[in-house]
C-alpha positions in Angstrom: 224.4 -116.9 -24.3 223.5 -118.3 -27.3 221.0 -121.6 -26.8 220.9 -124.3 -28.9 217.3 -125.4 -30.7 216.2 -126.7 -27.2 217.0 -123.7 -25.1 220.1 -125.7 -23.4 222.8 -123.2 -22.4 226.1 -123.2 -24.6 228.2 -124.8 -21.7 231.2 -126.8 -22.4 233.7 -128.9 -20.0 237.2 -128.0 -18.7 240.1 -129.4 -20.5 242.9 -131.8 -19.2 245.0 -129.1 -20.0 243.4 -126.2 -18.3 245.3 -123.4 -16.3 246.0 -124.8 -13.2 249.5 -123.6 -12.3 250.3 -123.1 -8.5 250.0 -119.2 -8.5 251.9 -116.9 -6.0 249.2 -116.0 -3.4 250.3 -112.2 -2.9 247.8 -110.0 -4.8 247.6 -106.5 -5.5 244.0 -105.9 -5.9 244.5 -103.0 -8.1 245.8 -105.0 -10.8 242.8 -107.5 -10.8 240.5 -107.2 -13.9 238.2 -109.9 -13.4 235.9 -111.5 -10.6 234.3 -114.7 -10.6 230.4 -114.9 -10.1 231.2 -116.8 -7.0 233.6 -114.2 -5.5 231.7 -113.2 -2.7 231.2 -117.2 -2.0 234.8 -117.3 -1.6 235.4 -114.6 0.7 232.7 -115.8 3.1 234.6 -119.4 2.9 237.8 -117.7 4.2 239.6 -118.1 0.7 243.0 -116.6 0.0 243.0 -115.2 -3.8 245.6 -114.8 -6.4 245.7 -112.9 -9.7 245.4 -115.8 -12.5 245.2 -115.0 -16.0 243.5 -111.7 -15.0 240.9 -113.3 -12.9 241.0 -113.1 -9.1 240.8 -116.6 -7.9 240.9 -118.7 -5.0 244.2 -120.4 -4.2 243.4 -122.0 -1.2 240.6 -122.3 1.7 242.1 -124.3 4.4 245.3 -125.8 3.2 246.6 -127.1 0.2 247.3 -130.7 1.5 244.0 -131.1 3.2 242.3 -129.8 -0.3 244.4 -132.3 -2.1 243.6 -135.4 0.1 239.8 -134.5 0.3 239.9 -135.0 -3.6 241.7 -138.4 -3.6 239.5 -139.5 -0.9 236.3 -137.6 -0.9 235.4 -134.7 -2.9 236.5 -131.2 -3.5 234.7 -128.3 -5.2 236.5 -125.9 -7.7 235.2 -122.5 -9.2 236.5 -122.7 -12.8 234.8 -119.7 -14.1 237.8 -118.1 -15.6 237.8 -120.8 -18.4 237.1 -119.8 -22.1 234.0 -121.1 -23.8 233.6 -120.4 -27.5 230.7 -121.7 -29.9 231.1 -122.7 -33.4 227.7 -123.1 -34.9 226.5 -123.7 -38.6 226.1 -126.2 -41.2 229.9 -126.7 -41.9 230.9 -126.1 -38.3 232.3 -129.7 -38.0 234.6 -129.0 -41.2 235.6 -125.9 -39.7 237.0 -127.3 -36.6 238.6 -130.2 -38.6 240.5 -127.8 -40.3 241.2 -125.5 -37.6 242.1 -128.2 -35.0 244.5 -131.2 -34.8 241.9 -133.7 -33.9 238.9 -135.0 -36.1 236.3 -133.2 -34.3 233.5 -134.5 -37.0 233.7 -137.8 -35.8 232.5 -137.3 -32.1 228.8 -137.9 -31.6 226.3 -135.4 -30.1 226.9 -135.1 -26.2 230.7 -136.5 -26.7 234.0 -134.5 -25.9 237.2 -134.6 -27.3 240.5 -133.3 -26.4 242.6 -131.6 -29.3 245.0 -128.7 -30.0 245.2 -125.5 -31.5 248.4 -125.7 -33.5 250.2 -123.0 -35.3 251.2 -123.4 -38.8 254.5 -124.5 -37.6 253.1 -127.2 -35.5 253.8 -125.7 -32.1 251.0 -125.5 -29.6 248.8 -122.5 -29.3 246.6 -124.1 -26.5 245.2 -127.4 -25.6 241.5 -127.5 -25.3 238.4 -129.8 -25.0 235.6 -129.7 -27.8 231.9 -130.7 -27.2 229.4 -131.6 -29.7 226.3 -130.1 -28.3 224.3 -130.3 -31.5 224.5 -131.7 -35.1 226.1 -128.4 -36.2 226.8 -126.7 -32.9 230.2 -127.1 -31.2 231.6 -125.6 -27.7 235.4 -125.0 -27.7 237.1 -124.7 -24.1 240.1 -122.9 -23.8 242.6 -122.0 -21.0 241.7 -118.9 -19.4 245.2 -117.0 -20.5 244.5 -118.1 -24.3 240.7 -117.2 -24.4 241.1 -114.2 -26.9 243.5 -115.9 -29.0 241.6 -119.2 -29.4 238.5 -117.1 -30.4 240.4 -115.2 -32.9 242.3 -118.0 -34.3 238.9 -119.9 -34.6 237.2 -116.9 -36.3 240.0 -116.8 -38.7 240.3 -120.2 -39.8 236.3 -120.7 -40.1 235.9 -118.0 -42.2 236.0 -119.8 -45.5 233.0 -122.2 -43.8 229.6 -121.8 -43.5 229.5 -121.1 -39.7 229.8 -118.4 -36.9 232.0 -118.3 -33.9 230.7 -116.8 -30.7 232.8 -116.1 -27.2 230.4 -117.0 -24.5 232.7 -117.1 -21.6 231.2 -114.2 -20.0 227.9 -115.5 -19.9 229.0 -119.2 -18.2 230.0 -120.3 -14.8 231.9 -123.5 -14.1 231.9 -125.5 -11.0 233.8 -128.9 -10.7 233.1 -131.4 -8.3 236.0 -133.8 -8.2 236.7 -137.4 -6.1 235.4 -140.6 -5.5 232.4 -139.5 -4.0 231.5 -136.7 -6.6 228.6 -139.1 -7.9 227.3 -139.9 -4.7 226.9 -136.1 -4.1 225.9 -134.9 -7.1 223.0 -137.2 -7.5 221.5 -136.2 -4.0 221.7 -132.6 -4.7 218.0 -131.1 -4.3 217.0 -129.2 -7.3 219.2 -130.8 -9.7 217.2 -133.1 -12.3 219.6 -135.2 -14.3 218.2 -138.3 -15.5 220.9 -141.2 -16.6 223.8 -139.3 -14.7 225.0 -142.9 -13.3 225.4 -144.2 -16.9 227.3 -141.1 -17.9 230.5 -141.7 -19.8 233.8 -140.3 -19.3 234.1 -137.3 -21.8 230.5 -137.4 -22.3 227.8 -134.8 -21.2 224.3 -134.5 -20.7 221.7 -131.5 -20.1 220.1 -131.2 -16.8 218.2 -128.7 -14.9 218.3 -127.0 -11.5 215.9 -125.3 -9.4 212.3 -125.9 -7.6 210.7 -125.9 -11.2 213.6 -127.0 -13.2 213.9 -123.2 -14.5 217.9 -123.3 -14.9 219.5 -125.2 -17.4 222.6 -126.9 -16.8 225.4 -129.0 -18.7 227.1 -131.7 -16.8 230.0 -133.2 -18.1 231.9 -136.3 -16.7 235.4 -135.1 -17.3 238.1 -133.2 -15.1 241.7 -132.3 -14.7 242.6 -134.2 -11.3 243.0 -137.8 -12.2 239.7 -138.8 -10.1 236.0 -139.3 -11.4 234.2 -136.1 -11.3 232.1 -133.8 -13.0 231.7 -130.4 -14.3 228.7 -128.5 -14.0 228.1 -125.3 -16.3 225.3 -122.7 -15.7 224.2 -119.0 -15.9 226.6 -116.9 -13.6 223.6 -115.8 -11.7 222.8 -119.3 -10.7 226.3 -120.5 -9.6 226.2 -119.2 -6.0 222.8 -121.2 -5.0 224.1 -124.2 -7.0 227.6 -124.2 -5.1 225.6 -123.8 -1.9 223.4 -126.7 -2.8 226.5 -129.0 -3.6 228.3 -128.1 0.1 225.0 -128.4 1.8 224.5 -132.0 0.3 228.2 -133.0 0.4 229.6 -131.5 3.6 229.1 -134.6 5.7 230.5 -136.7 2.8 233.9 -134.8 3.2 233.3 -132.3 0.1 235.4 -129.1 0.8 235.8 -126.4 -1.5 239.2 -126.6 -3.1 241.4 -123.9 -4.8 244.0 -123.7 -7.6 247.2 -125.0 -5.5 245.6 -128.2 -4.7 244.4 -128.4 -8.5 248.0 -128.1 -9.7 249.4 -130.8 -7.6 246.4 -133.0 -8.5 247.0 -132.7 -12.2 250.8 -133.3 -11.8 250.0 -136.7 -10.0 247.9 -137.6 -13.0 250.8 -136.7 -15.3 248.3 -133.9 -17.1 250.4 -131.3 -19.0 249.8 -127.5 -18.4 250.2 -125.0 -21.0 252.9 -122.7 -20.2 254.6 -125.5 -18.3 254.6 -128.8 -20.4 252.9 -127.0 -23.7 253.6 -123.9 -25.6 254.4 -122.3 -29.0 258.0 -124.0 -29.1 256.5 -127.6 -28.4 255.3 -130.0 -30.9 252.7 -132.7 -29.6 255.0 -135.4 -30.4 257.4 -134.0 -27.7 254.9 -133.9 -25.1 253.5 -137.3 -25.5 250.6 -136.1 -27.4 251.1 -137.4 -31.0 248.1 -139.4 -30.7 246.0 -136.3 -30.8 246.8 -135.3 -34.2 244.8 -136.9 -36.9 247.6 -137.4 -39.4 246.0 -140.1 -40.9 242.2 -139.6 -41.0 242.2 -135.7 -41.9 243.8 -134.1 -45.3 244.1 -130.7 -44.4 244.3 -128.9 -41.2 246.3 -125.9 -39.9 249.7 -127.1 -38.6 249.8 -130.2 -41.1 252.9 -129.1 -42.6 254.9 -128.3 -39.5 253.8 -131.6 -37.9 254.9 -133.6 -41.0 258.4 -131.9 -40.6 258.5 -132.6 -36.9 260.9 -131.3 -34.5 264.7 -131.6 -34.7 265.9 -135.1 -34.3 267.7 -134.1 -31.0 264.6 -132.2 -29.5 263.7 -132.9 -25.9 260.9 -135.0 -24.9 258.5 -135.0 -21.9 259.4 -137.5 -19.2 258.4 -138.4 -15.5 260.8 -138.1 -12.8 260.6 -139.5 -9.1 263.2 -138.6 -6.5 263.8 -139.7 -2.9 263.8 -137.3 0.3 261.7 -134.2 0.3 263.3 -131.9 -2.0 261.5 -131.5 -5.1 262.4 -130.0 -8.4 260.5 -126.9 -9.4 259.7 -125.4 -12.9 263.2 -123.9 -14.3 265.4 -126.3 -12.4 268.2 -127.9 -14.8 268.9 -131.4 -14.9 272.2 -133.4 -15.1 273.7 -136.6 -15.8 276.0 -136.9 -12.9 275.9 -136.3 -9.3 278.2 -133.3 -9.1 279.9 -130.7 -11.3 283.3 -132.7 -10.6 281.9 -135.7 -12.0 280.6 -133.9 -15.3 282.3 -135.9 -18.6 285.3 -134.2 -19.7 284.9 -132.6 -23.2 285.9 -134.5 -26.1 286.0 -133.2 -29.6 282.4 -133.8 -30.9 280.9 -134.4 -27.8 278.1 -132.6 -25.5 279.9 -129.7 -23.6 280.9 -131.0 -20.2 278.6 -130.4 -17.6 275.9 -128.9 -20.1 272.3 -129.4 -18.6 270.4 -132.3 -20.3 267.0 -131.1 -19.3 264.7 -128.8 -17.5 262.1 -129.2 -15.0 258.7 -128.0 -16.2 256.4 -128.9 -12.9 257.4 -130.6 -9.6 256.1 -131.1 -5.9 256.4 -133.2 -3.0 253.3 -135.5 -4.2 250.9 -135.4 -1.2 249.5 -138.9 -2.3 252.7 -140.6 -2.9 254.6 -139.0 -0.2 258.0 -138.4 -2.2 259.0 -135.9 -4.8 257.6 -136.0 -8.6 258.2 -133.7 -11.4 257.9 -133.7 -15.3 260.7 -132.4 -17.5 261.9 -132.2 -21.1 265.1 -134.0 -21.5 267.6 -135.0 -24.2 266.3 -138.2 -26.0 269.6 -139.9 -24.8 268.5 -139.7 -21.3 264.7 -140.2 -21.8 264.5 -143.9 -21.0 262.5 -145.3 -18.0 265.0 -146.4 -15.1 267.8 -143.3 -16.4 269.2 -141.7 -13.4 269.3 -138.0 -13.4 270.2 -135.3 -11.2 268.3 -132.1 -10.6 269.6 -128.9 -9.5 268.0 -127.8 -6.4 269.4 -124.7 -5.4 273.1 -125.5 -6.3 272.5 -129.1 -4.6 272.0 -131.9 -7.3 269.4 -134.6 -6.1 269.1 -138.0 -7.5 266.1 -138.6 -9.7 264.8 -141.6 -11.8 263.0 -141.5 -15.2 259.5 -143.0 -14.4 256.5 -143.7 -16.6 253.7 -141.1 -16.7 251.3 -140.8 -15.0 252.5 -141.1 -11.4 249.0 -141.9 -9.8 246.1 -143.8 -11.5 243.0 -144.1 -9.8 241.7 -147.6 -9.0 238.5 -148.4 -11.2 236.1 -151.0 -10.8 
């Protein structure tokens, strides 16, 4: 781990687009390459594991529903040590990132974070990520676990004309996230954590802290998350993570804190309308299609990788991301097709120049029966002609067309004071 001038670990936070898909809980141990520094803690807690982006990660501890509801009502503790953390350091680091990424990174203050996109030259999305400014000339880029290597490679290539260096520090960082309405209450009472000013820490800001009887372990605490709730990410050296996890559980157990796995994390982010790379985002997706046009700094930056592709834009009839709500208990899942009519018999007849009769008008990218709301929700890419809020569509759920309506995103938004 490369420290900054104050000796603070180079530890960033988890982006809204971070890996969290609901995985298949079956695991072939022989195929697993990586173990979290918290793996033994999860084993002792009775976690079920899954192979995720080359890591063996906890998918659940008790039940998906219990862990989901704990985060909405109290707090959940997540191990996100599989995320990628890449440091960009040097006199021209901010210029390099302005060129490499879609957002204007040079505009953020020390301690602030910014959600951004790594674009291909054609304007597609290589990854979505979060950038932290941890010093005047130091930035921390947090990538999805599955894209860590390509992000590091692209940042090195794109920053080569600038006076800066790029370091992949992922192996030197452990990440624990505490999420939920009681997260501040719990975190502020953990013995051994010294974090002055935590109550005033704003959303998408971070601060340094220490942990240990003598304050011997450096931390970075960030007020960000991927659940739609208030919460914090805590970054430490890997060998500190087990004691930190245990201190959080010891402090928060009486306040409803539970360990939570990737399955509940996926339903939480879906309710919050947060896109997931490989589902809502990918190389064949332009930011504007995913509702992320605002992330691209076309008006405030002259030159960045992907600008020409973004200016050309997607095809006029390119599908756009929408939210869907349906009744009953049958939820659409990733890959399920959408139609404009209730049954094949009602599909519109063919006419010269019209769309083929019965052709799908969209596809679901993520879907579940919402634990919080009690009805099925989904995100989907649909034809622009059927994207307006209130439009009735039908999801093909294993051969049966289930009625759904286009609704605004997010599905769930926490109440704030």
